[in-house]
N, C-alpha and C positions, 0 to 999 in steps of 0.2 A: 642493047637499049642504051639509050642517051640518056645522061641524069644532067642538070645543071648543076654546076658549081662543086665539079671530080675532076681528077685527071685519072684516067683509067688507061695506062699504055698497051694491057694485054690482059683482058678478060680471062679469065679460066687458073686452073688453082687454088691452093689454099688463099682466104682474104686476107689481106693486107691495111689496116686503114690507118695513114698519116695525119696527124694532126698538127697543124705548124703553131706560129709563136704570133704573139702579139704583132710585129712589125711588120710582117710578110705573108702572102697568102702561099699556097698549095707548092708557089715555086720554088719555095726554098729548099724542097725536099727534090727538087730535078736531077740528082744524082743518085737519090735512095730509087728513087723510079724508074727510071735508066737500070741502075744494078738490080734490084729484084723482081724487074719485072718477066725472065726468063722463066723463073722460079715459082713464081706467085702471082696472086689477083693482087697486085698493089693499086692502092687506091689512096689518091691525096684529097682530101674533101677540105674543100675552103668555107671558112666559118661564114653566116653571115656576114654580108658588106663586103667580102672580100672575094677579087676573083672576077668582078664582075657581076656578082650576085646581091642581092638587095637585103639591104639591114631596116628589119620594119621594127622601129619604136627602140624601147632599152637593149641591152644585153646582160643575159644573167647562165650562172653556169646550170640553173634549170632547165631554161629554152635551148641551150647547147647542146645538151644532154640530150633532150625531146627532140631536139633536129637532128642526132646524131642517132637517135633510132630509129627515125623517120627514114633517114638514110639508108639503114640495114635493111628496112622493110621493104623499100623501093627497091633495093638491088636485091632482093630476095635472099640475104644472107640470115642464116641462122647464129652463126657467131663468126668470131674475128680476131686475130692479134690486133693490139692497137699500140700505137708508137706515137705520143705525146710529146710535145718538146715545148717548154715553156706553158704560156698559159695551155696549148695544147695539152701537155701532162694534167694538169686543173681538169682541164675536161675529160680526159681519160679516166681520172679519177672516182670523180663524180659519175660518170657514166657507169664505173664499174662499182660502187655506190649504191647505184640506183636499179642497175639491170645485169645483175654478177653473171646472171645464164648465159649474156649474150658474148663475155668477152671468154678467148679460150687461152690468153696470154696476154702480158702486157710489157711494155716498154718505157718507161720515163725517162726523159731525156733535159737536163737543166732544167728544172721544176722542182717546187715545195709541196707539201702537204697543207701548207697554211699561209696565207702572205698579212704582214704586218706583224703591230705590238696586239697585245688582248684588249688594250682598253682603246685602240682603234686611232692614236695620234701619229701614228707611223704613216697608215693609210691618206690618212687628211692630208698630210705632209706632200706625199708622194703622188698622188692626184694632183695638186695643186701645182706643184714644181713640173710636173710632166706635160700640163696642158696650157701654163704659163705663157710658153712660146707662141703657143697657136691663138691663145688669148692676144696676145702684142701683135697678130698678125702674122708670123710667118708662116715659110708653107711648109707639106709635111716633106720636100728635099732637101728643106733647110735644117729642119727638125734631125734628118736621117745624117746631116751631113755633122750635125753637133752630136748627136749620140754615138749611133753604130761606130764608129775607131775606137771607144774606150770599152766596147763588149767584145772584142775580140782577143784572144790570148797572142802570146809572144810567138809561138811556132805554128801560126795562123798559115793556109794558103794564102796567098799574093793576090785570090780573086775574089777572095773571101767579103772583103770589104767593099768596093764595087758592087758583086751582085748583092749583099744585103741591102746598100745604099740605094740600089736600083728599084729591089722590092718594097722596100719603108716608102720609096718617094710615090708609087702608086695605089698606098692604102688612103682611102678617103679619108676626109678628117674627120668627119662624123665617126667612120669606122673606130678610127683609132682611138677617139674619146673615147667611147662607147665601151672599146676594149678595154682601157685605161680604168676606167671606172667598175666595170665586172672585176677583171683581176684584183682590187683591191678588199674584194666581200669577200674571199675564198678561205675555208678552212672544212678542211678535211680529217686533223689529225688523230681524230677519234675512230676514225674508220682504215687505217691503216692495218692495225690486227685480224681486218676483217677481207683482206684480198688473200684469195684463196687459189690462185690460178699461178702458173710459173712467171715470175718478174725479174725482169732484166732493169737497173738503173746507171744512166749514163752520165759524168760526172767531169766537167771542165774542170781541171786541175788550178784555173787562173779565173773562174767564174766568181764573179763580185755581186751576181743576182741569185744565182743559184748555187752558194758554196759548198765544197766537198764536204764539208763537214755536218753539213745541215742533209744532203743527199746519202750520207752514213748512216744520220740516226733514222732516217725514213727506212732504209734497209731494214736495219736490226728489227724495225718494227713488224715488216711483214717477210711471214715463214718462208724459207725458204729463197727469200730475194739475192741474189747477184749485183753487185757492184762491180761497175767500171771505172778508171778516172784515167783520162787523156793528158796527158803530159802537154804541157805549155799552151793548151785550150782553155779560150774563154766559154761565152756562154752561147755560140752560134757554130755547135760542133758540126752538125751536116755540111755545112759551107767551108768551115776550116777546115776539116779534116775530112773529107767525103768518103774515099775510099776505108779508112779508115772506122769510120763510123758504120758505113754498108756492111763491112765484112763484119763488125759486131753484131749486126744485126742479122745477117745470113747465118752466121753460127748460135747463134738464140734461137732463131728458126729450125735449125736442123736437129736442134736437141729438143724439141717438142716431142710429146709423144705423139702418135699416129692420133690424127682425128677419126671420131667413133663413125662408123658408120649410120645414116640417118634414113629414116623412109621417107 
């Protein structure tokens, strides 16, 4: 079966769905797609507007969650392990809160359980600051050159910045705008204790967008969750330390209980 908007190297095996960040499509998981394909049905899903897919109107966590559910159904998946990075981690939390029976296990990378301040002031400033360069006529390639170097840590692989800049340059202007506005609405803090599947959190030691202390607090509120902190890594762990990141995924997947047989 060919499904638009996904990267699926080798169908077969236990399904793992990868949800990317705001500045790249599913290609940000290229090392993991290659590294896990021999043992799992690993699927990189391009959120609407990414990877050549269509963005229809505004973007919301409700619509993204429903889109992911539609993907499950289209692929005939009863359950899957969901790996979410940055805004993808927020989509993973939203999906888990709304459709917990479809989630076998959860990996949250460089993400948070809520965005901004309770009064909304931080969110308003964030959206304005991130969109101002585009409003002033700058291109996504120029925006990538401005922001990407500050996202990585001191131990990042030398290929990380060029790869992330190239990926961000390919994101359509309208998609990025919609993603930024969507990001600023997220709040699933109250649902963390309700997560009842095996959960791994991966934090970059030098990540300023999803700081390690924030992710540690998240882990403490999820029963049985485990936190891994990557030394010298910033916000783009799948690209900054691809082999280490993939190894952590592989180890977590190997630790999961055997799937129940289903008729």
